[in-house]
C-alpha positions in Angstrom: -43.6 -63.0 0.0 -44.0 -64.3 -3.3 -48.0 -63.8 -4.1 -49.5 -65.1 -7.7 -52.6 -63.6 -8.8 -55.1 -66.1 -11.2 -58.4 -66.6 -12.2 -58.9 -63.6 -14.5 -60.8 -64.1 -18.1 -63.0 -62.7 -20.0 -66.6 -62.2 -19.0 -69.9 -60.8 -19.8 -72.1 -58.1 -17.5 -74.0 -59.9 -15.1 -71.5 -62.9 -14.6 -68.7 -63.5 -11.8 -65.4 -64.8 -11.6 -63.3 -65.7 -8.8 -59.8 -64.5 -8.1 -57.5 -66.4 -6.3 -53.4 -65.2 -4.6 -51.2 -68.0 -3.5 -49.0 -67.2 -1.0 -46.1 -68.7 -0.3 -42.6 -67.3 1.3 -43.0 -65.4 4.9 -46.7 -65.3 4.9 -46.1 -65.4 8.7 -44.2 -61.5 8.3 -47.5 -60.2 6.6 -51.0 -58.5 8.6 -53.4 -57.6 5.3 -54.1 -59.2 2.3 -55.8 -56.3 -0.2 -56.9 -56.9 -3.2 -56.0 -53.6 -6.3 -57.3 -52.5 -8.9 -56.9 -50.2 -11.5 -58.4 -49.8 -14.8 -56.3 -47.9 -18.2 -55.7 -44.3 -17.6 -56.3 -44.8 -14.0 -55.0 -44.6 -10.3 -54.4 -47.7 -9.0 -57.5 -48.3 -6.6 -58.9 -50.6 -3.5 -61.1 -53.7 -3.9 -60.5 -55.6 -0.3 -58.6 -56.7 2.0 -58.7 -59.0 4.8 -56.7 -59.0 7.8 -57.6 -61.7 10.7 -60.5 -62.9 10.5 -61.9 -59.2 9.4 -62.7 -57.7 5.5 -63.5 -54.6 4.5 -64.3 -53.3 1.3 -65.0 -50.0 -1.0 -67.6 -48.7 -0.3 -69.2 -48.8 -4.4 -68.0 -52.9 -4.1 -70.2 -53.4 -1.1 -72.2 -56.8 -2.0 -70.5 -57.3 -5.0 -67.4 -58.7 -3.6 -66.1 -61.0 -1.3 -63.0 -61.5 -0.2 -62.3 -64.8 1.8 -58.6 -66.9 2.5 -57.8 -70.7 3.0 -54.8 -70.2 5.6 -54.6 -74.1 5.0 -53.4 -73.6 1.2 -52.3 -70.0 2.9 -55.0 -68.5 -0.4 -56.7 -65.6 -0.8 -59.9 -65.3 -2.8 -62.1 -63.1 -4.6 -65.9 -63.7 -6.0 -66.8 -60.4 -7.9 -71.0 -61.1 -8.5 -72.9 -59.4 -10.5 -69.9 -57.8 -13.1 -70.4 -54.6 -14.7 -67.6 -53.2 -17.2 -65.9 -50.9 -15.8 -64.7 -53.1 -13.6 -62.6 -54.3 -16.3 -58.6 -53.4 -14.5 -55.9 -55.2 -14.4 -56.7 -57.2 -10.5 -53.0 -57.4 -8.2 -53.2 -59.1 -4.4 -50.9 -58.0 -2.0 -49.4 -58.2 1.3 -48.6 -56.0 4.0 -47.4 -55.7 7.2 -49.5 -52.9 9.5 -53.0 -51.4 9.7 -53.0 -49.8 7.0 -55.0 -52.1 4.6 -56.9 -49.9 1.2 -53.5 -47.4 0.6 -52.6 -50.2 -1.6 -49.0 -47.7 -0.9 -48.9 -49.5 2.3 -48.4 -52.8 0.9 -44.5 -54.0 -0.7 -46.1 -57.5 -1.7 -47.2 -57.8 -4.8 -48.2 -60.3 -7.2 -48.2 -59.9 -11.3 -51.8 -58.8 -11.9 -55.3 -60.9 -13.6 -56.5 -59.1 -17.3 -60.3 -58.8 -16.0 -63.2 -57.3 -18.5 -66.1 -57.4 -18.8 -68.2 -56.9 -22.4 -71.0 -54.5 -22.2 
């Protein structure tokens, strides 16, 4: 499975961005598509995941971030609204098979990451 993330950039506080993750290859072998982020000097943090029609979010991000998918395009999106400086990080999309959706160590396929910078 190959994943290509895009859509990051520089945005002001309160702004919005939509990240995309295009998947190719043996995508039928995966169950979960997830987004994680990593800020400088911090560990990789779960953001959101989607499994079929079910969605999962980090508690702290509920209401601001929305994950969705377009099965025809084999693409997963992360809509991020009301962005804050603390959302600044490299955002990664990932895919795995199984029931674990929030543990980054359970993901075997990763995109290259896209930088999101929120200015104050």
